[in-house]
N, C-alpha and C positions, 0 to 999 in steps of 0.2 A: 400559418406557415408554421409548422414546428421546429422551434431553436429549445438546444440546450437551455438557455435561460428563460423562458418559458416553460418549462418541464419542468427545471428545479424550481420557479418559482410556485408553480401548482404543488408541489410536493412541500414545501414548507407551509402554507398555506391553509394546508389540512391536516390537521392534529392527528388520523390517524397515519396517512401516508408519510408524516416528516418523524411521527415515533416508531416507525419500520425502517425508515434512511436513516436517525440518527443509531436506533439499535444494530442495524449491519455494521456499522459504522465503525463503534464500542465495540463490539465482539472483536473484528479484525485486528482494532487496534492493541487490542489485549491480550489477544493470540499472539499477535508481535512480541509485547513488551514479557511473554513467559518465555518466548523462544530465544530471545537475544541473552535474557539472565541467565536460561541456562547456557549456553554457549561460551557467556562470558566466565560461566563457573568452570569449564572444560577445557577452556582452547590451553592448548598443547604448551610444553617449557619454552620451543622456541619459538612458537610467537605470542607471550605473556604479554609485551608490547599493547597489544590490541585490545587489550580485555579491559581497558578504562573506557575505550572509544566502543565497544561495543555493549558495555555497562550502559552508559550515555546513550546509545541506540535505542535499546529497551527500555529505557526512564522515558527518552521523549515518547514513545509507541504508548506506554502506561499510562501518560499525561494527556496525549492524546485520548485515548478512551473516557479520560476521565471527564475533560472536558465535552465529550459527546453526553454522557452522565448528564453533565451539570443544563446541559442547553434542555432537555431533558425535566427536568426537574424544574428549571426557570418556568416551565409551560405547562407544569401540573401532570409530568404523562410520567409512568413508567416503562422501563422496558419492555420491548415486545418480544418473544417467540424469534429466532433467526432460521428463517428457513432453509433446511440443507442447500437446497438447490441454489442460495445465494449464494454460502459460506465460499470465498476465495481463497482461502487461506485455508482452509483444509480441503479443497478439492484440490488447489496445486501441490499441496502433501500427495494425495492419493494418486497422484500422476506421477510421485515420483519427482518430484521438482524442492528441490532444499534437502535440510535436512529430517529424516522421521523423527516423529516426535519420542518415538520407542529409543529411537538411538541417544535422543535428549534427557529421555528416564533416568537413563544407566549413570553411574557416577563412576563413570570411565572417561579420562583424557580424550576427546576429538584428534583426528590428525592435521595433516597440513592439508591434506587432499578436501578434511571437513571444511578447514576455513575458507579454502577456493570456493569450494561449493557453496556454502551462506554468501559467501559476499557477492561471485556471480550472481547468485539466486534473488541478491537484496539487490544488486545492480538495475539489475531488470521491472522488478517490482516495485521500486522507489521511482524509476524510469514514469511507470504509469503512474504513483501517485504523485510527483511533482507535475505533470501532465495536469491533472485531474483540479490541482489545487489551483496552479497556474486560471486554468480555465472561473474556479468558482472564484477568484480573490476579482478579474476582469469584471464580476460581470454582480457579485455580491459581498465584493470585499466592504463595502461602503452600511449593509444590510446595518437596522438597526438591533436585530436579536441575532443572528449567524456570524455577522461582520470578521469583527475581533479575534472570532476563533478561527473562522477559515484563515485571515491573516497569521494566526501565530502559525496555525499546522501549515500551514506552504511554509511559511521562513523554516521551519523543520524539515521538512521533505526536500529541500533543497537542501540544506547541510548533510542531508542523510543519503541524496545523492553524488553531493561532492566528495563523502569520506568513499563511497563505493570506487569514485574514479581512480581518487590517490591510492586507494588501496590495493587495488587491483594492477592498477600500472607497477606499484613499486614490487610486488608480490614476480611481474612479469617478467622485471628486470633481474632479478633473480632467481628465472631461467623458468617461471613457468606458463609463462607464454600460451604453449600450442593449449595446455589443458586449461586456463582461463575461456581461449576463444572456446573450445569443444564446449563447453561446461554454459555459454554464455548465447550460444547458439541451438542448445537443448530448450534451457530454458525462457529462452523467448519464442521458439515456437509453440512451445507448449503453451506459457503464457495466452500465447492471442487467443487461443482457443479457450480456455479456462475466460475469457475475460467478456469472448462474446456472447458465452453461455450464460454467465451469469450477467450479464446486462442484459438478455433476452430476460430471464427468469427474474430480475427488481424490474424491468418495467411491467411484464406480464402480474406483478402483483399490484404491480401501483396504478396499474390499467384497471383493475377489478375496485381496491380502494376507490379508485375519482373515478369510475366510472366512464371510462375514455371511451368514446365510440370506436366501431369496428374500423373505420378506415385509420381512424388516427392512430389505432393501434398498429395496425399496418403500416403505416407509415415510419413509425418508429421502428418496429421491426428489420424491415427494409434498409434503415438508415445503419441499424446495427450489424444489419449481414454485410452491409457496403463496406462499412469501416474494417470487419473484419477480410473483408478479401481486399482492402488496400493492402492490410497490413501482411497478409498471407505474402500479399507477393515481390510490394520492398518495404513498409513500412517497420517491419521487425528492425531494420537493420539500426533505426537509432536506439534501438533498445543491445545492441552488441557492440557499438563503438566505442574505443575509451580513449579520454582526455584529460589531460591535467586541470582540472576546477581551478577557476579564480580566486575559487576560498579555499584556502589550506587549511590542514588542520582541523577541520569545520567541527568534531565532535573532541576536537581537544578542549579539557576542561569539564566545570561539574553539567549538569541539566540545569538547562532553566526551567523556573516553574511558570505559576497558572495559581497565580493566589486565588486569583477572581473567579476561578471554576472549580477552585475547591468545592 
């Protein structure tokens, strides 16, 4: 029987698949760190109180990138080239989701609509990240090699998701509710397509590395497509709802460090 636990165990146990997994993860986190850093620098004057939280969001993602690189070094591995079809962040941008990198490279203040777009995009993608980390923590939180990293990243992703909920609800109270819901819906429907495509691409690469038989590849592909079908019908709703989180001001204060992964 194919399970998420058995698949991840195979990936972790093989140096080549582990190298690709960590490289893809590190690349995505580094891109997120850069994006948040630029957004923090360009926050409009009317929302300047958000800048420290956006900065911390980016610092956390930079930290996650360093953690994945440290996991590679511990095994004596170097980062692998990330195949374009597995680059979740770049594919979302190409789909027009979130803030375009060319806008972030300019030294022009963003608008309130840009910040709402950033927060709504983050609310959707952080839901995905938080869900994945909860699953990995359940199965591998005590793993001697990757357990500590997984637990640390999972805690941060929960904070990021809480922050997005809280800030979007605050902006909704200021009269932006319809805009927020529209952007959330657009992001969620695009994200589930990109997630399906990236999942298929990643598993295709892993299958070749690990020499999975045709039947196993077929079973994994069927599972990914079934998840997409569920999310397209009803699962997307969990990505667009907003509720006040138990963790309030989750990104208040400085980012936590991870010296053991430096």
